C-alpha positions as CSV (number, residue, x, y, z in Angstrom):
1,M,14.0,-8.0,-20.0
2,P,15.0,-9.6,-17.0
3,S,13.7,-12.9,-15.3
4,M,12.9,-13.1,-11.7
5,N,12.8,-16.8,-10.5
6,P,11.9,-15.9,-6.9
7,K,8.3,-16.2,-6.1
8,P,6.1,-14.0,-4.1
9,L,5.3,-15.4,-0.7
10,Q,2.2,-17.3,-0.5
11,H,0.1,-17.5,2.6
12,E,-2.7,-19.8,3.8
13,S,-5.5,-17.2,4.2
14,S,-9.1,-16.6,3.3
15,P,-9.8,-13.7,1.0
16,P,-10.7,-10.3,2.4
17,A,-14.6,-10.2,2.9
18,E,-15.0,-7.5,0.3
19,D,-12.9,-9.6,-2.3
20,A,-14.4,-12.7,-1.4
21,R,-17.9,-11.7,-2.7
22,K,-16.5,-10.7,-5.7
23,P,-16.4,-12.7,-8.9
24,R,-13.3,-14.5,-9.8
25,S,-12.3,-11.8,-12.8
26,D,-13.1,-9.1,-10.3
27,G,-10.6,-10.6,-7.9
28,E,-8.2,-10.8,-10.8
29,Q,-8.7,-7.3,-11.5
30,S,-8.2,-6.2,-8.1
31,R,-4.6,-8.1,-8.0
32,E,-3.7,-6.4,-11.3
33,R,-4.5,-2.8,-10.1
34,L,-2.6,-3.5,-7.0
35,L,0.5,-4.6,-9.0
36,Q,0.2,-1.5,-11.3
37,A,-0.2,0.5,-8.3
38,A,2.6,-0.8,-6.5
39,M,5.0,-0.8,-9.6
40,R,4.7,3.0,-9.9
41,L,4.8,3.9,-6.3
42,F,7.8,1.4,-5.7
43,G,9.5,3.2,-8.5
44,E,8.9,6.6,-7.3
45,Q,9.3,6.3,-3.7
46,G,11.2,2.9,-3.0
47,F,10.3,-0.3,-1.2
48,S,10.9,1.1,2.4
49,K,8.7,4.2,2.0
50,T,5.9,2.8,0.2
51,S,3.4,1.5,2.6
52,T,0.8,-1.2,1.7
53,R,-2.2,1.4,2.7
54,E,-0.9,3.8,0.1
55,I,-0.7,1.1,-2.5
56,A,-4.2,-0.1,-1.7
57,Q,-5.6,3.4,-1.8
58,A,-4.2,4.0,-5.2
59,A,-5.5,0.8,-6.5
60,N,-8.9,1.1,-5.1
61,A,-8.6,-1.9,-3.2
62,N,-9.0,-3.5,0.3
63,V,-5.7,-3.3,2.4
64,A,-6.2,-6.9,3.3
65,A,-6.2,-7.8,-0.4
66,I,-2.4,-7.4,-0.4
67,S,-2.3,-10.0,2.2
68,Y,-4.4,-12.4,0.6
69,Y,-2.8,-12.0,-3.1
70,F,0.7,-11.5,-2.0
71,G,1.3,-12.2,1.5
72,D,2.9,-9.1,2.5
73,K,4.5,-6.0,1.2
74,A,7.8,-7.8,0.3
75,G,5.7,-10.6,-1.4
76,L,4.0,-7.6,-3.6
77,Y,7.3,-6.1,-4.4
78,Q,8.6,-9.6,-5.3
79,A,5.7,-10.2,-7.4
80,C,5.9,-6.7,-9.3
81,F,9.4,-8.1,-10.8
82,T,7.8,-11.4,-11.4
83,A,5.1,-9.9,-13.5
84,I,7.3,-7.7,-15.6
85,C,10.0,-10.1,-16.3
86,T,10.5,-13.0,-19.0
87,P,12.5,-15.9,-18.1
88,A,16.2,-16.0,-19.2
89,E,15.6,-19.0,-21.2
90,N,13.0,-17.5,-23.3
91,N,15.2,-14.6,-23.9
92,I,18.4,-16.6,-24.7
93,A,16.4,-18.6,-27.1
94,M,15.9,-15.4,-29.2
95,F,19.6,-15.0,-30.0
96,D,21.4,-18.4,-29.3
97,Q,20.4,-20.8,-31.9
98,P,23.3,-23.1,-33.5
99,H,21.7,-22.3,-36.9
100,F,21.6,-18.5,-36.5
101,T,24.0,-16.2,-38.6
102,L,25.8,-13.7,-36.7
103,R,23.3,-11.2,-37.8
104,E,20.5,-13.0,-36.8
105,S,21.9,-13.7,-33.4
106,L,22.7,-10.2,-32.8
107,Q,19.1,-9.1,-34.3
108,G,17.5,-11.9,-31.5
109,Y,19.8,-10.5,-28.9
110,Y,18.6,-6.6,-29.4
111,Q,15.0,-7.5,-29.9
112,Q,14.7,-9.1,-26.5
113,M,16.9,-6.4,-25.1
114,I,14.3,-3.5,-26.2
115,A,11.3,-5.3,-25.5
116,P,10.7,-3.2,-22.3
117,L,10.9,-0.1,-24.2
118,M,8.2,-0.9,-26.6
119,G,5.9,-0.4,-24.0
120,G,5.1,3.5,-24.3
121,E,4.3,4.8,-20.8
122,D,4.6,1.3,-18.9
123,A,8.2,1.3,-20.1
124,E,8.6,4.3,-17.8
125,V,7.3,2.6,-14.9
126,L,8.9,-0.5,-15.6
127,L,12.5,1.0,-15.8
128,R,11.9,3.4,-12.8
129,L,11.1,0.1,-10.7
130,F,14.6,-1.3,-11.7
131,Y,16.4,1.7,-11.4
132,R,15.1,2.1,-7.8
133,E,16.0,-1.3,-7.0
134,M,19.5,-0.7,-8.1
135,L,19.7,2.4,-6.1
136,E,18.1,0.8,-3.0
137,P,18.8,-2.6,-3.2
138,T,16.7,-5.5,-1.5
139,G,18.3,-8.4,-2.7
140,I,16.3,-8.7,-5.6
141,W,18.8,-6.9,-7.9
142,Q,21.3,-9.6,-7.1
143,Q,19.2,-12.2,-8.0
144,E,18.6,-10.5,-11.3
145,I,22.3,-10.5,-11.8
146,E,22.4,-14.2,-11.2
147,N,19.5,-15.5,-12.6
148,N,18.9,-13.5,-15.8
149,I,22.0,-11.0,-16.4
150,K,24.7,-13.5,-16.0
151,P,23.3,-16.6,-18.0
152,E,22.3,-14.2,-21.0
153,H,25.7,-12.6,-21.1
154,M,27.3,-16.1,-21.0
155,A,25.1,-17.0,-23.7
156,L,26.2,-14.2,-25.7
157,V,29.9,-14.8,-25.2
158,G,29.1,-18.3,-26.5
159,V,27.6,-16.8,-29.6
160,L,30.5,-14.9,-30.1
161,C,33.2,-17.5,-29.5
162,R,31.1,-19.8,-32.1
163,H,31.6,-17.0,-34.6
164,L,35.2,-15.9,-33.7
165,G,36.0,-19.9,-33.9
166,L,36.7,-19.8,-30.1
167,K,36.3,-22.7,-28.0
168,K,35.9,-20.6,-25.0
169,P,35.9,-16.9,-24.1
170,N,38.5,-15.0,-23.0
171,D,38.7,-11.3,-21.3
172,S,38.6,-9.8,-25.1
173,V,35.5,-11.7,-25.9
174,H,33.6,-10.6,-22.4
175,R,34.6,-7.0,-23.0
176,L,33.1,-7.6,-26.6
177,G,29.8,-9.0,-25.1
178,Y,29.5,-6.1,-22.5
179,A,30.2,-3.4,-25.1
180,I,27.4,-5.0,-27.5
181,A,25.3,-5.0,-24.3
182,A,26.2,-1.3,-23.3
183,M,24.9,0.1,-26.7
184,C,21.4,-1.1,-25.9
185,V,21.8,-0.4,-22.1
186,Q,22.1,3.5,-23.1
187,M,18.9,3.4,-24.7
188,M,17.5,2.6,-21.3
189,I,19.4,4.7,-19.0
190,G,19.9,7.5,-21.3
191,R,16.3,7.8,-22.1
192,D,16.2,11.5,-20.6
193,I,19.1,12.5,-22.5
194,V,17.8,11.3,-25.8
195,A,14.4,13.1,-25.1
196,V,16.3,16.4,-24.8
197,I,18.8,15.9,-27.7
198,T,16.8,13.8,-30.3
199,P,13.5,12.9,-29.3
200,H,12.2,11.7,-32.2
201,M,14.6,8.5,-32.0
202,M,12.8,7.1,-28.9
203,A,9.5,8.6,-30.0
204,S,7.3,5.5,-31.1
205,P,8.2,1.7,-31.0
206,Q,9.1,1.8,-34.8
207,A,11.7,4.4,-33.9
208,I,13.0,2.3,-31.2
209,A,13.0,-1.0,-33.5
210,E,14.9,1.1,-36.4
211,W,17.6,2.2,-33.7
212,A,18.0,-1.5,-32.9
213,Q,18.5,-2.3,-36.4
214,H,21.7,-0.1,-36.4
215,L,23.1,-1.3,-33.2
216,T,22.8,-4.8,-35.0
217,V,25.0,-3.4,-37.5
218,F,27.2,-1.7,-35.1
219,A,27.8,-4.7,-33.1
220,E,28.3,-6.8,-36.4
221,A,31.2,-4.5,-37.2
222,L,32.5,-4.8,-33.4
223,V,32.4,-8.7,-33.8
224,N,34.1,-8.6,-37.4
225,A,37.0,-6.3,-35.9
226,E,37.5,-8.6,-33.0
227,K,37.8,-11.5,-35.9
228,T,40.2,-9.9,-37.7
229,K,42.5,-9.2,-34.9
230,L,42.5,-12.9,-34.0
231,Q,43.3,-13.8,-37.5
232,Q,46.0,-11.3,-37.5
233,G,47.6,-12.9,-34.3
234,K,47.2,-9.7,-32.4
235,A,44.4,-10.6,-30.1
């Protein structure tokens, strides 16, 4: 899942009196509770409709702790994305290796794509947070596109070019890359549909991993079809 390079705002301030008396481990737990509560509430209600007081109450923490750990509500919101995202270069390294076969690259690509889905109930919180940002953008979604989605897409089309024998991607390769990604995106945005029609297919991490294995086979067939078109001069 996505990487978010922007960091939460850092303000020089003293810890709230309540947290200042706590051992460091308690302070870290308080920060984690704030993050978990914020992810859930931001995802359910959106950034503008969620108050810091509401978050602090849900986390059983002092409101002043938000200022201390995150600077302000915007810093907490950004920290939520920072906490749940893997750096783009780490994701890319899972599928863009010069010695990988096509299947190995596709397996690695889908492995990093399904990672957010493997967290059970936590996956719902994470995905809802992203959907809310897409529907009510604060600027973080645009950063996500620039810092993670675009680099990963370009890395994928680079892999495809390597296996198709092309020096640089054309529109057909970009379309192929979008199609490969879309098969997995369906698992994310169509979770409610799958839960009604075939709930067993996403009922466990094992089921999700099995689905990803099938996607690898489907994607390999798409790439081979494109390769055949190129060889026949019909691209």
